[in-house]
C-alpha positions, 0 to 999 in steps of 0.5 A: 635384794635380800630375797634375790640373794637368797634365791641365788644361793639356793639355785647355785646350791642345786647344781652338781659339782660334776658338771663343768664348763659349757654344760654347766652354763647350759644347765643353768640356762635350763633352770632359769628357763623353768623359773616362775615369773616371780623368781625371774623378776627378783633376779632382774630387780637385783641386777637392775639395782646395780645398774641404778646405782650407776647414775648416782655415782656417775659410772659409765660401765659396770662389770660382774661375773667371771673369775676376774671379778673375784665375786665383786661388782665393778664400776668405772667412774671417770675412767677408773674401774674399781670394785664396790665391796659394799654390794657384797661378794657373789659366788661364780654360779650366783653371777652365772644365774644373774647374767642368764636371767636377763637374756632370752632363750635364743640369745642364750643359744647364741652365747653358748655357740659363740661364747660371746653375746652383744645385746641391749638392756632396758632399765625402767626408772621409778619416774617413768623414764627408761635407760638403755645399756649396751651389754656384752656377755662372755666367758671367763675361765668357764664362768660368765662375765658381763659388761654393761655400758650406760647409753646417754639419754640425751645427745651431746650438742654438736657445738660442744665438739668445737669443730672448724667450719670446714670440718662441719661442712664435710660432716654435714649432708648439706655441705657434702653429699657423699664420702666416708667419714670416720670417728676412731679411738680405743674402746670407751673413747666416746666414738658413739657419742660423737657419731650421735652428735653428728647424726643429730646435727644432720637430723635437725638441718637437712631433709634426708633418709638415714639408715643406722646399722649397729651392734647393738643399737645404742641411742635411738634417734627420733626422726625430725627433718630426717627419717631415721631407721635403726637396724640392730645386727642380730635382731633386724639384720644378720650382719653389718655387710648385709645391712649396708648392702640392703640399705642401698635398696632403701633410698638412703642419703646417709648410712651409718655402719657401727664399726668397720670390724672385718675386711668384708664390711670395709670393702662394702663400706667403700663400695657404697660410698663409691656409689655416691652415698655419705657413710659414717663409721668407726674404727678402733685406731688411735690416729688418722694415719693408723686408720688409713693403714688399718683399712688397707692392711685389713683387706686381702693383698690382691685387693689392697691397691684397689682399696688404696685408690678407692679410699683416696677417692672417698675418704673425707674426714677422720676424727680420732679421739681420746678421753683424757683425765681433766684437772677437775677430776672428770674427762675431756675429749682430745681429738685429731682431725684429718680432712681428705685434701688433695695432698692427703688423697695423693699420699694415700694413692702413692702409699706415702701415708707417713707424710700425712701427719705433717700435712695435718700439722700444717693444715690448721687453717683448713680445720685439721689438727694433730692429737699433739696439737689438741693436747697442747691446746687443752694443757694451755687452757689449764684443762689437763695436766702436763703429765697427761698431755704427754702420756696421751700423745701418740707421738711423745717426742713431738708432744715434748717439742710442742711443749718445749719439755725435755724427756727428763721433765715428765 
């Protein structure tokens, strides 16, 4: 580590102060490209040492570089992100070199052109095992910043999701052969882990073909009863849309689209679902109703009526989730679940999405639950505090009604 830090200082000292911005990053990339293998390995080893520490402190994410980090390496542990001052402080150019040392020439060109790069990184452990990371490099006031998230080596057991049998039937290919199932939530809410649990449950229970399209690929599933294809956007396929369209020619039963991030992908997902396939995907939304409104609102106005009808016909389940600080200092998942019942489908078609929340709250026998109802369950089970039950609710007034707490008490 000492040698690597010395190397970083020497490399940074060689840069002329007259070159700034993107040109400076390109100059750093040229220098990194000319380093011998020994020096490259020193830099990678230093960064990997930061990653290895994540597993001793139970960190989910690591951040470094850019103006915002102030030269420190930051870790997120059980939801809280803090700098690790014990690792020392780095100059901006030192972290620029460190970040560029773990990407290739083609990735570097993409980063310069788009000012952002999603990629995956592999860390080989001393015991012979390896850990994978989802990484995002980006610009922060002309300097490079990096976030890496550790990808679980194991899949969360499906039964730990504690889902009603009706929900399991909808999520399983054995129960329903087609339809759109969404897992939604903000960044870091565990959407990928939940999707992996659903995929794993299908993998061990039905004979089928799954195509996973993601950016980047996180957990790599080993084919069991299902043959599972992993297609990473930018490496195995050019876009989510192209991956979804191409999947139709690959004889799939299930298609997993990592994220519905643009109108083209949304329309494509609805089309392939409409063709009789089972499709899983994610959205960055906090509730079922918001998810429906987002899908319709993201599409062009001339398409919205058609999208509304198609969504009503194909949507089978929306699971919106949050990771809430628990009383044991960790985090626990709270979820809202909406099923595509006849009344929900009618509300979508008639543009009455405002009525769906009440339908969810009255549908507990069918397996539905609002976020507020689930937060109340966690509070009564003494897993979360009253304060967090209210803070993490989508509808604070409804939460207070469920808990019979006046606004002045929280």
